[in-house]
C-alpha positions, 0 to 999 in steps of 0.5 A: 500500500502507498499510504501508511496510517496509524489507528488511534481509538478515541471514544465510545458513543453508542450504536448509530445508523449509517452516515450519522457522523460529520466533521464540522468545517473550519474557516480560519486554517485548514490545518487546525483541529476540527470537531465531530458531530455524532448522533446515535440510536439512543437519540443523543447528539454529541459535539466533541473535540480532542485535547491530545489525551481525552475527548472534550464534549462541547455539548450533548443534546438528548432527543426522545427518538433514535436519530436516523439521519444527520447532515450538515447544511447552511446558506453559505457555510455548511456549519449547521447541523440537521438531524432527523428523528421519526418524522421531525427534522431539527436544526442546531448551530455548531454550538448546539443551539436549536434553531429549527424544529420542522414536522414533515408530517410524513406517514413513515419515519425518515430513513435518509435526508439531504440538505442543500441551501434552503432545500430539504429532501427526506425519504422514508421507506417508499415516500420521498418529499422535498421542501423549500424553506420548510414549505412543501414543494412536492413528493414522489411515491416509489414502488420500491424501497428507497435506500439513499437520496441526494441532489445535484448541486444547484450552483452547477446544474442550475435547477434542483435534480433529486436522485433516489437510490432504490432496491430495484437496482435503479437510480430514479432521477426526479424533476419537479417531484416527477420521475424524469427517467430511470437509470438501471444498474447491476447491484442494489445501491446502498449509498450515494455521494457526489463525486469529490463532494461537488459532483465533479466539473459539471456537477453531474457525476455521482458515485454509488456503492452497492450491497455486493461491494461495488463502487460505480461512477455514473454521469447524469446526462439530460435524459440518461445516465452514463456509467463511467466505471465499476470498481469491484472491491475485495471486501466482499461486503456492502458499501455503507458510507463514503467521503472525499478528503485529501488524506495524503496532502497532495492537493487531490481528494482521495475516496474513503469508503466503509464496508459492513464487514469492517473494512475501510478503503482509501482510493487515489483518484486521477483528478484529470481523468477521473471519469476514464480511470477507476480509482487505485487502492492505496490503503486498507484497514479492517476492524471486524465491526460494521462501519457506519460512518467515515469522514476525513479531517483533522481531529486528533492533532493539529496538522495531521490528516486522518480518517475518522470512522465509527462502528456499529457498536459505537466505537470512534477511532481514527486512522491518522497520518501522525506516526506512533514512533514519537509516542512509543519507542523501543531502545535496547529492549526498553520502552520509551513513552511520550508524556501525552501517551503516559497521561492517556494511559493513566486516564484510561486506567482510572476510567477502567477502575471506576467502571469496574467499581460501578459494575460491581455495585450495579450487579450487587443491586440487581442481585439483591433486587431479584432475591428480595423477601418481598418478591424480587423482579427480573428485567430482561436486558434489551440489545439491538441486533444488526442483521442482514440476509443477502444473496451473493450473486457471484457464488449464488449463496446467502450471507447471513450477518449478525452483529450485536453491540456487546460480545456474542456468546453463542449463535444457534442456527436452525433451518426447516429446509435443506441448506448447505452451510459453507465455510467462512474464513473470517469467523472466530468461532467453534462450530458444532453440528447437532443431529437432525431429524428431517422427518420432523422438519428440522434439516440443520441445527448448528451452534457457533461458540464465539471467542472473546470480544466477537461482536460480529459473525457471518454465516454463508448458506446455499439454498435449494430452489423449490424448497420453502421455509424459514431459518431461525437464528438464536443470538445470545450475547455475553451479558447478565442476566442471560437472554436470547433474541430470535431472528427469522429469515424466509427462504423463498421457492425461487430463492436464487433469483435476483432482479435484472433489467435485460430480457433476451427474446431469442432464448427458448422460453416456456410460458405459463399463462394464468387467468382468474378473478384476482387483483394486481395486489393479490398476484403481487403478494403471491409473487412476493412469497415466491421470488426475492427482491420483489418491489415493496408495493404493488404497481400503482399503474395497474400492470407490472413487467419484471425480469429476474435472473438465476444467480446460479444458472443465469436463466431468465424469468419474465413476469407480466401481470395485471388484473385477472391476467398474468404471463410468465416466461422462463428458459428453465422449465423447472422455474416455471414448474416451481412458480406454477406450484407456488401460485396455485397453492396461494390461490387455493388458500384464497379460494380463487379459481385459476385458468392455467395454460402451460406452453412447454418448449422442448428446446429449452431443456437442451439450452438449460443443460448447456448452461449447467455443463460448464459448472459441472465440468469445472467442478469435476475437473477441480475434484480430479485435481484435488484427488491428485495433490497427495500423489503428486506431492509424494512423488515430489518428496522422493524426487524434488526435481520431478516437477521439471518433467511433469506436464503443465497440468500437473505442475499447475496442480502442485503450484496451486495445491492450497488454493485448489483445496480451499476452493474445493472445501468451500463448495461442499455438496456442490456436485449433489446440487448440480445433479439435483438440478438436472434431476428436477429438469428431467422430472419437470420436462416429462411432467408437462407431458403427463409422465411420471419419470421418478422411477427413471432417476436411478438410470439418470444417476448412472448416466451422470456418473459416467461424466459424458455430456452427449450421453446425458443429452441422449438420455433426455431426448429418449422417450421415457417409455423407450427406457423400459422399466416401470413408469410407462403405463398409459394415463387415461386422464391425459390422452397421448401421454404416459405416467 
């Protein structure tokens, strides 16, 4: 890395929502210390400085509600503090004096906010509102959840242009509170930020981060958005916050990015060609806690730039350019500590002793209260859990993240559907599997016993499409008295599908058409129970056209529905079969009769097999390579020069042995999953012709074990009755078909 920074821990402020930290600007000298503004979930606003050894609180402002958004604004200098709690926006001066209390009258709590001059932009779950000088200037209702909001700088674009980031993988550009146009993007946007803080040269460049860790620069043109570049980070986690600041003091601002796995990245950007050249990583740091806010500034010491970060649990620390050599030096085995550091250590020691005494005192009071002769009481401690259950499109697996403010003792995961538990290298926990009885609806029961001071844990799961159920997570932190919270996560029948915007009309599609006395809202509800990433609200226009892609096979599913009619197209017949069963089940619950018409395309079967083939061949090749590692290493042990005479394939195996084993280990039951998909495809292919071929599955397994794709295709194309054995009896209910 080109940049060297040292970590300095400052204070603890309590759990906070994303982007609830700001550094107040200074106007006398850019190299003097600045103050922090921090808002937390408990409803406290703190303006704090640093005097070399301890925090100096300028003011603490308690509010009655959790603070969900914090912004700096002002007509001239952005030194006014604006916070959103519930549906009320309050404004404070940099000394903590209240000058504005504005009730937006929104029906839902404010999730995100943006302040620019006299313009106030706020958004809840689906409703966006804009105000000018506290007067209503319009609103917009989105069908999908809004995750972030900002506006292009008025001084450059000459009018107010709000930009909304939505979970349907779009950026919505508004004009006069009306949707001007939509920009389709690849990932789910989690945060927005103006390039360099001012939108770049023309004020139209926006940087957005996604839930899968991508950073993208897009230029908002007159009627479209133009993607400049996409940067994939190695954090493999969602982007939570961004900021621009000149950390290196070279006159150019660097991009500071925080991720929800605790990673902080600093990127260098070419100011002359920032649209054509993607940023370059110059620094990385990981703190193993979700980052909820990052800011660049000068906080700890005059003249030393640093990155200020706050974690989910509320720890505030800095990554400073000030070297630690002057604080602690080692000379001939003896430690030399500076006076500032010595005073800080003394203060910390006294603070720890005071806290320990208070803990003992409060514990004694609690014990006496619970064991009193007059009938004791016991209060269950309340703790917040930051949970995420996100599908990773790269490897078609779900990442379950659980984070608590206090250290975690144990986490128990239970599932009533078949899932594969994948290895996660970051976890510092002992994993114990318990025996399960699938007949009783229990397919997985695993316990994670966490090491000391572990506040965040990741669990990676791979689901099977067609299976619907729940995953329960029982979280027990290291607090007294012992308590546990349960979090539930739904596994939907088409769990590996995600939203996309491109539909290829040239594929061989199977079609499912439905007619009946159902409303748009009812069909939308049925699909929500079946497919992930469905919009939060039913379409306001009365009709919808949605496209999904399988993250595992890249097959497509197109949904078009309106009142009383629905049409679904997919190049995978198994997807249509699952969707048909799911909708039929939901309609039966509502006692709604459906007229169902299915059009099966024979060519789609071979098309799907061709999509499965590269994954099947790749895993079989990997398994073969792993099986040869021990043999090749034994040969190498007897003759170290044997590598010079080996074929390139065998030399590759020896050179990359550890990597191959790690890749193979991360994919347990992968071959069984592929075989299961091929089996379902074979069964669903014949089900449309009224033939039950489950008795032919053992024959299909024999063909698969031969690893001959042409033989597999021949088996699929051979009529079921021609294979012999049971399953070829004529079904009188379906003339011309067999069961």
